Residue, then its C-alpha position, 0 to 999 in steps of 0.5 A: m718680014l719679022t721687022k715689019y711684024i715687030q713694027a706693026a705690033m709696036n704701032k699698036a702699043r698703048y702708053e700711059i703715065l702712072p699716077d703713083d710715081g709718074s713712070f711710063y707703062g706700055e703694053i700691046p693689046g693682043f700680046d698677053g704678057v708684053w708690057a714695060n715700065a720705065d722712067s721715060l717714054e723712050a725707055c718704055r718703048d725700048e723696053l717694050k720692044e725688047v720684051l716683044e722680041g723675047w715674047i716672039l722667040l719664046r712662042v716660036s720655040l714652044h711652037f705657039p701661034l703668033p697673032s697677026v697684026d695688020g694682016i701680017g702673020l708669022a706662020m711657022g711651018e714644020a719645015l722651019i721649026p721642027r717638033p721635038g723628036t723630029p729627025k734632023f737631016 
């Protein structure tokens, strides 16, 4: 499920060549703060995927919701992610 979610998000990515230095900039609409900048399109895609993965992990650790992408959602229930102070069994 996680792999499909990441792939669906990456399919939404938009890239452009920056006119000032010719580097590539990429972002994923709806994923605030997920962007990358690199000298080649391939490097930009790789960096963008790494940033997305870190963004997902951060949001999960902070119990923040994740946007759904193409009908794919990652709903994190309390059983999967205990809140701080919750007893561990």
